C-alpha positions, 0 to 999 in steps of 0.5 A, a space after each residue: 404447891 406444884 411439884 418441881 420438874 424432873 428430867 423424866 417429867 419434862 420428857 413425859 410432858 414433851 412426849 405428850 405434846 411433841 409425839 414423834 418429833 425427834 428428840 435424840 439423834 444417835 450420831 454414831 448409829 445414824 438414827 433418830 429416837 422420838 420424844 414418844 419412844 424415849 418416854 416409852 423406853 423410860 417407862 419400860 426401864 421403870 417397870 423392869 427395875 420394879 420387877 427386879 425389886 427396885 423401890 423408891 429411895 434405892 440407888 442405881 449406879 450407871 457405869 456407862 458411856 454415851 448411849 440411848 440406854 444411858 438416858 433410858 435408865 436415867 429417865 426410867 429410874 425417876 419414874 419410881 423415885 430412885 436415884 442415879 449415881 453417874 460414874 466416870 468411866 475413866 476411873 480405875 482402882 480405888 477411885 472407882 470403888 470409892 464412888 460406887 461404894 460411897 453412893 450406897 447404890 444397890 443396882 449397877 448398870 454397866 456397858 458390856 465393854 466395861 464389865 471387866 472394869 467393874 469386876 476389878 473393884 467388885 469386891 470393894 463394892 459390897 452394897 451392889 446387889 444386882 448388876 445389869 449389863 447393857 448388851 444393846 451395843 454388844 457384838 453378836 454372840 456376846 454372852 452376859 457373865 454368870 450372875 449378871 442380868 441383861 438390860 435387853 430384857 427391859 425392852 422385851 414385849 412383856 415389859 409395859 411401856 405404861 408409866 407405873 404408879 409409884 408414890 414416893 417422897 419428893 425429898 428423895 435424892 434424884 442424882 448423885 454426881 461426884 466432883 472430879 477429885 483433882 485435889 482430894 477424894 471426890 464429893 457426891 453432889 446431891 440433887 433431890 426431886 424437889 431440888 434439882 437443876 431442871 427448873 433452875 436451868 429453864 430460864 436460860 434454856 428458853 433464852 438460848 435454845 429454840 425448838 428448831 435447834 439441833 444440840 450436839 454433844 460429844 461430852 460424857 453424859 455422866 458429867 454435868 455439861 452434857 447432862 445439865 446443859 445439852 440434855 436438859 436444854 433440849 428437853 425444855 426447848 423440845 429440840 433435837 439432841 445429837 449424841 456422839 459416842 465420845 469426843 474425837 478431834 478428827 471426827 468432830 466437824 464431820 459429826 457436827 456436819 452430819 447431825 446438822 447441828 446448830 450449836 454445841 458446848 465445848 470446854 477449855 481443853 477442847 479449844 486448843 485441840 481443835 485449833 491445832 487440827 489440820 483443816 477439815 472440809 466441814 469446819 466452816 461448812 456447817 449450820 452452827 452459828 453460836 456455841 456455849 464455851 466454858 474456859 475458852 483460852 483468851 488468846 484463842 477466842 478470836 482465832 477460833 471464831 474466825 477459823 470456824 465461822 462461829 460466835 462464842 458465848 462463854 459461861 461459868 458454873 459448877 455442879 457444886 455451885 449455885 452461881 452463874 456468870 455469862 458472856 453472851 457475846 457482848 463482853 470482852 473476848 476472854 471474859 467469862 462475863 458478868 454474874 446472872 442474878 448473883 451477888 459476888 465477892 472476890 477475896 484474898 487469902 485473908 478474907 479481904 476484898 481485893 482491888 479491881 484487877 487483882 485475882 482472888 477467890 470468887 464467892 457467891 452470896 447465899 440468902 438466908 432462906 436460900 434453898 440452893 445451898 450445896 449438899 455433899 453426900 455424907 460429907 458435912 465437913 465439905 459442906 461447912 467449908 463450901 458455905 461460910 455464913 452467907 457466902 459460897 466459896 467456889 475455890 476458883 480464882 478470878 479478877 474483875 475489870 473496872 467495867 465489872 467483867 470477870 476473868 478466870 485465873 484458875 483453881 485456887 488449889 493449883 493456880 499460884 506458885 511462889 518462886 524466888 520471892 515472886 508469885 507466879 500464876 500457873 495459868 499465865 505460864 501455861 498460856 505462854 507455852 501454848 503459844 508455841 505451834 508444836 504444843 498441843 496441851 500443857 500443865 504447869 505446877 509447883 514441885 518442891 525446891 531444894 531451897 524453899 518455896 517452889 520450882 516450876 515444872 511443865 508437862 507438855 503434850 506435842 501436836 502429832 508429828 511435831 518435834 520440840 526439844 526442851 531447850 527450844 521451848 525455853 528459848 521460845 519463852 525468854 521474851 514471853 515470861 519473866 525470868 522467875 516464871 520460866 519453868 525449871 523442869 520440862 517433861 514431854 508426855 504422851 497424855 495426861 491423867 484427866 477428869 471426865 471433862 478433859 481437865 488435867 489432874 495436876 495433883 497426880 502430876 505433882 505426886 509423880 514429880 520430877 522423873 528420870 525423863 524430866 529435863 532440868 534447865 539448871 543442869 
């Protein structure tokens, strides 16, 4: 049986075939890196890690933002059978310490400007043996702290660019990617050398991406969207990947234009942000024809396509899921599409199949011999909850129309509220609030009532330069929502606690609850 492909083996094969063709365009540095150069750098990183005592089965945590060095370490560790723990750089305190410590990683590579962040949890991560600082983008004169190593040494003339010969078990872990932890502690999703995303993604990548594609991303490499889709698709197709340092609404279209991007990925939270930006000279003057979206707000779909002269393909998948749903532009706008080679159910809280048009939790069928069953690192309890019998529970609420198209409603954990004897969808309330031109983003959630059930609270972020009072917003909602669905509490915020993909952490908002600056419509 042939070995499963990995990101490193895919890079090696493409470097042999494509050589000096550009693989990576580093947008913020305006430079290209070829497939051959990326492969050479991966080999240098592998040999460098070996010189530090690294071995197959050891883990390396990447506390890094987007950069070529992130990919060098990610590809390089695979050449010697190690595993990567891609750490969300937005985490702090116990959340950050948990992800590093829980992963049992021995090595850590950290960007120079994130060293203080690591040091804030250093005493809570005793398993880390060696810390390597990425100084390649540090300002002149930067000095690596005592006791830490300089990643620059991996690129020195004495480090070989020849792939090392290292034997290791194909059952080794290759990647730990932790879930967002919006409703509890994050869970480490396990990928293994003989069971990872590369071969699973290959059919869709070859269908959606061509060698001439330029695939832009401003999303973080430590998350599945940029790593599992943009990076993997680009490797498989042998096309150029355009890498931004981070998402910026004001720079977005300028970067798309400068990179000559022909496609990009976006997520639901970014769509309204782009829609409420002032006109940009490059928002229609670009090479993009089609994009892949996850969670595009239904009411913005057509306006987004029209304003930016782009067609949307919508998709649904999860880093801790085996199913795929796609709308290749042939389904209703607002629908995530139909399952791709997957059998599904939609059930209520009693485990019964719901009627057409009714929301319920989405389940994917798992064959008895299925090898794609989700594995959580050191968390068998979570694995048992995830898969029951032959069904994988997504935790996401959907409904299906009479033609079989699926529509996303929200996360089961925070989507439904009960107020005055009525069920209220947080998603529906959010969509009504988002119709106001002064609202950039909002989050709706239930807070404890003095009586029973929930009171509805909405935290709102305004478009820069816009003004909106709570009373004005309530008046705006009168003819858009049932009286029982109109929020009692309104709070204007500067920003939200977020996951790495900009999703609002509603559990943190709920924990804060009704604050002194919250408007109460019943007072």
